[in-house]
C-alpha positions in Angstrom: -33.2 -32.7 -5.3 -31.9 -34.8 -2.5 -30.2 -33.3 0.5 -26.8 -34.4 -0.6 -27.3 -32.7 -4.0 -28.2 -29.4 -2.2 -25.0 -29.7 -0.2 -23.0 -30.3 -3.4 -24.2 -27.0 -4.6 -22.7 -25.3 -1.6 -19.0 -24.8 -2.6 -17.7 -22.1 -0.3 -19.9 -23.0 2.7 -17.0 -24.4 4.6 -15.2 -21.0 4.2 -18.3 -19.2 5.4 -18.5 -21.5 8.5 -15.0 -20.5 9.4 -16.4 -17.2 10.6 -18.0 -19.2 13.4 -21.4 -20.7 13.9 -23.0 -18.6 16.7 -26.0 -20.1 18.4 -29.0 -17.8 18.0 -30.1 -18.1 21.6 -32.4 -15.7 23.3 -29.5 -13.7 24.7 -28.3 -10.4 23.4 -27.0 -10.3 19.8 -23.3 -9.3 19.7 -22.7 -9.9 16.0 -24.7 -10.0 12.8 -23.3 -12.0 9.9 -24.4 -10.6 6.5 -24.1 -12.6 3.2 -23.7 -10.6 0.0 -22.7 -11.0 -3.6 -21.0 -8.7 -6.1 -23.9 -6.3 -6.6 -27.0 -5.0 -4.9 -28.1 -2.9 -1.9 -26.0 -4.9 0.6 -22.8 -4.1 -1.2 -23.7 -0.4 -0.9 -24.6 -0.9 2.8 -21.2 -2.4 3.4 -19.4 0.4 1.6 -21.3 3.1 3.5 -21.3 1.1 6.8 -25.0 1.9 7.3 -25.6 -1.2 9.4 -22.5 -0.6 11.5 -23.5 2.9 12.2 -27.0 1.9 13.1 -26.0 -0.9 15.5 -23.0 0.7 17.1 -25.0 2.2 19.9 -26.4 -1.3 20.7 -23.0 -2.8 20.9 -23.6 -5.1 17.9 -20.9 -5.7 15.3 -21.5 -6.5 11.7 -19.5 -9.1 9.8 -19.6 -9.4 6.0 -19.2 -12.7 4.0 -19.0 -12.7 0.2 -20.5 -15.5 -1.9 -20.3 -16.1 -5.6 -24.0 -17.0 -5.9 -27.1 -17.7 -3.8 -27.0 -21.5 -3.3 -23.9 -21.6 -1.1 -25.2 -18.6 0.9 -28.4 -20.5 1.6 -26.5 -23.5 2.9 -24.4 -21.3 5.1 -27.5 -19.6 6.4 -29.1 -23.0 7.1 -26.2 -24.1 9.3 -26.2 -20.9 11.2 -23.1 -19.2 9.7 -25.1 -16.3 8.1 -28.0 -14.4 9.6 -29.2 -12.3 6.7 -28.4 -12.0 3.0 -29.7 -11.2 -0.5 -30.3 -13.8 -3.2 -32.4 -14.3 -6.4 -35.6 -16.2 -6.7 -34.4 -19.8 -7.1 -31.9 -20.3 -4.2 -34.6 -20.1 -1.5 -36.8 -22.4 -3.4 -34.2 -25.1 -3.6 -33.2 -24.4 0.0 -36.8 -24.7 1.3 -37.2 -28.0 -0.5 -34.1 -29.3 1.2 -35.5 -28.3 4.6 -33.2 -25.3 5.2 -33.8 -23.1 8.2 -34.6 -19.9 6.3 -37.4 -17.3 6.0 -38.2 -14.6 3.5 -37.7 -11.2 5.2 -38.2 -8.7 2.3 -38.6 -8.7 -1.5 -37.3 -6.7 -4.4 -38.5 -6.8 -8.0 -35.9 -7.4 -10.6 -36.5 -5.2 -13.6 -33.2 -5.6 -15.5 -29.7 -6.9 -15.3 -30.1 -10.6 -16.0 -30.8 -12.8 -19.0 -29.0 -15.0 -21.5 -25.9 -14.1 -23.5 -24.5 -15.7 -26.6 -21.3 -14.8 -28.5 -21.7 -11.8 -30.8 -21.0 -13.9 -33.9 -23.2 -16.8 -32.7 -25.8 -18.2 -35.2 -28.2 -18.4 -32.2 -30.7 -15.6 -32.9 -33.8 -16.8 -31.2 -34.9 -18.8 -28.2 -35.7 -21.7 -30.5 -32.1 -21.8 -31.6 -31.1 -22.8 -28.1 -32.3 -26.3 -28.8 -29.5 -28.8 -28.5 -27.1 -26.2 -27.2 -24.9 -26.1 -24.1 -26.1 -23.4 -21.7 -24.1 -22.5 -18.7 -25.6 -21.3 -15.4 -25.5 -21.9 -11.7 -27.7 -24.7 -10.5 -30.4 -23.5 -8.1 -29.7 -19.8 -9.0 -32.1 -17.2 -10.4 -30.4 -17.9 -13.8 -31.7 -21.5 -13.5 -35.3 -20.1 -13.4 -34.6 -17.8 -16.3 -33.5 -20.7 -18.4 -36.5 -22.8 -17.5 -39.0 -20.1 -18.3 -37.2 -19.0 -21.5 -37.4 -22.5 -22.8 -41.0 -22.7 -21.8 -41.8 -19.6 -23.7 -40.5 -21.0 -27.0 -42.2 -24.4 -26.5 -38.9 -26.2 -25.6 -38.3 -28.4 -22.7 -35.4 -28.7 -20.3 -34.4 -31.9 -22.1 -33.9 -29.9 -25.3 -30.7 -28.3 -24.0 -27.6 -29.5 -22.3 -27.4 -27.7 -19.0 -23.8 -27.0 -17.8 -23.8 -26.2 -14.1 -21.1 -23.6 -13.4 -20.5 -20.9 -10.8 -20.2 -17.4 -12.3 -16.4 -17.2 -12.0 -16.2 -20.5 -13.9 -18.9 -19.7 -16.4 -17.3 -16.5 -17.6 -14.1 -18.2 -19.0 -16.2 -21.1 -20.4 -18.3 -18.6 -22.3 -15.3 -16.7 -23.5 -13.5 -19.8 -24.8 -16.6 -21.4 -26.4 -17.0 -24.3 -24.0 -20.6 -23.2 -23.6 -22.8 -21.7 -26.3 -25.0 -19.6 -24.1 -24.7 -18.2 -20.6 -27.6 -17.4 -18.3 -26.4 -14.9 -15.7 -27.1 -11.7 -13.7 -25.2 -8.5 -13.1 -22.4 -7.6 -12.8 -21.4 -10.8 -14.6 -24.1 -10.1 -17.2 -22.4 -6.7 -17.9 -18.9 -8.4 -17.9 -20.1 -10.9 -20.5 -21.4 -8.0 -22.7 -18.4 -5.7 -22.3 -15.4 -8.0 -21.8 -16.3 -11.4 -23.2 -17.8 -10.6 -26.6 -21.4 -11.3 -25.5 -24.6 -10.4 -27.2 -27.9 -10.3 -25.3 -30.2 -13.0 -26.6 -32.9 -12.4 -24.1 -33.5 -10.1 -21.2 -35.2 -11.9 -18.3 -37.8 -9.1 -18.1 -39.0 -10.1 -21.6 -39.7 -13.6 -20.4 -41.0 -13.5 -16.9 -41.5 -11.4 -13.8 -38.7 -12.1 -11.3 -37.8 -11.0 -7.8 -34.8 -11.1 -5.5 -35.1 -11.6 -1.8 -33.6 -10.7 1.6 -33.5 -14.0 3.5 -32.8 -14.6 7.2 -31.9 -17.6 9.2 -35.1 -19.0 10.7 -33.8 -19.1 14.3 -32.4 -15.6 14.1 -35.8 -14.3 12.9 -37.6 -16.2 15.6 -35.4 -15.2 18.5 -34.4 -11.7 17.3 -37.3 -10.3 15.4 -36.7 -6.7 16.5 -33.1 -6.8 15.3 -34.1 -8.4 12.0 -36.7 -5.6 11.5 -34.0 -3.0 12.1 -31.8 -4.8 9.5 -34.6 -4.7 7.0 -35.4 -1.1 7.7 -31.7 0.0 7.2 -31.4 -2.1 4.1 -34.6 -0.5 2.7 -33.4 3.0 3.5 -30.1 2.2 1.8 -32.1 1.1 -1.3 -34.1 4.3 -1.4 -30.8 6.3 -1.3 -29.3 4.2 -4.1 -32.3 4.9 -6.4 -31.3 8.6 -6.4 -27.5 8.3 -6.4 -26.6 5.8 -9.1 -23.2 7.3 -9.9 -22.2 7.0 -6.2 -23.7 3.5 -6.2 -21.4 2.4 -9.1 -18.4 3.7 -7.2 -19.4 1.9 -4.1 -20.0 -1.4 -5.9 -16.6 -1.1 -7.6 -14.8 -0.2 -4.4 -16.2 -3.2 -2.5 -16.2 -5.9 -5.2 -13.2 -5.1 -7.3 -15.3 -5.2 -10.4 -14.2 -2.3 -12.7 -16.2 0.9 -12.4 -17.4 0.9 -16.0 -19.0 -2.5 -15.6 -20.6 -1.6 -12.2 -21.8 1.6 -13.8 -23.7 -0.4 -16.4 -25.1 -2.6 -13.6 -26.0 0.3 -11.4 -27.8 2.3 -14.1 -30.2 -0.6 -14.9 -30.7 -2.0 -11.4 -33.7 -1.6 -9.2 -32.9 -0.9 -5.6 -36.4 -0.6 -4.2 -37.1 -3.0 -1.3 -40.4 -3.8 0.3 -42.4 -6.5 2.1 -43.0 -9.9 0.6 -46.4 -9.1 -0.9 -49.1 -11.5 -2.0 -48.1 -10.8 -5.6 -44.5 -11.7 -4.9 -45.6 -14.8 -3.1 -47.7 -15.9 -6.0 -44.8 -15.3 -8.5 -42.4 -17.2 -6.3 -44.9 -20.0 -5.9 -44.9 -20.3 -9.6 -41.1 -20.7 -9.6 -41.4 -23.5 -7.0 -44.2 -25.3 -8.8 -42.3 -25.2 -12.1 -39.2 -26.7 -10.5 -41.3 -29.4 -8.8 -42.9 -30.3 -12.2 -39.5 -30.7 -13.8 -38.3 -32.9 -10.9 -35.6 -30.4 -10.0 -36.8 -30.3 -6.4 -38.0 -33.4 -4.7 -41.4 -32.3 -3.4 -43.9 -29.5 -3.6 -43.4 -26.6 -1.2 -45.5 -23.7 0.0 -43.7 -20.4 -0.2 -46.1 -18.7 2.2 -45.0 -21.1 4.9 -41.7 -19.4 5.4 -42.6 -15.8 4.8 -41.5 -13.9 8.0 -43.9 -11.4 9.5 -42.7 -9.3 12.4 -45.0 -10.3 15.3 -44.5 -6.8 16.8 -45.7 -5.1 13.7 
């Protein structure tokens, strides 16, 4: 994928840049910009102000920027508008291939909450039935990887389907009105599709492949402010540990921040994994497989080495 194609994915980047592009110089950090989506640990951290409370004594403010998906967040991070954020497995692969200034700061296995939906009355009953069908998903997102690996499992190729590249807010109505015949998506949109848009789960991603989500940082921010980044990771990790034990409160937090109804966020929270940890060798190996698969399909322009951009705190 050429640089211009990566930029084309990044609808919403200009809005993120409006928050200001602060140079990550060696001087004191006055503000941390956090990118988040409509689910996950960072939403809980925002609702509980865990980062604000932690950094208040250091005179550091926290600014939150919402994104509809990972690819535009990666581009905003590349240009220096976001310091830290959470995404699925595919966005950092596409971003690294495009030369983006990012690093992997932490990892989180995905055990549930994403997959492929079809309408309840659809004749599609197996993966093989996807052949020749229009499948909607966000290009360069974790759903992209789910589609690729799902097809591979059934002996189909990417050329056997018609990919329809849509952001989640656009894909939902397209799925509901029949413009696409299947929808690859993650929570809470996955739960919305099930409960509000007459969806039926064709495949859960966990039945196809092992997937991870990631906490990504701007490369210069990580290089110049490693101690601050480690504190962000530590607070995020602690928030995740709390969330594992308080799912009812998590659902309320997610609904309060995102505006997604409580019943939907309850479904998402009940099946989510909130455990965060380092980017282990196993996670690197899994992520390298994602990158290699996209390279083979010609979806990214060149091979990449995931380990090259895994951040290790030099003070650790």
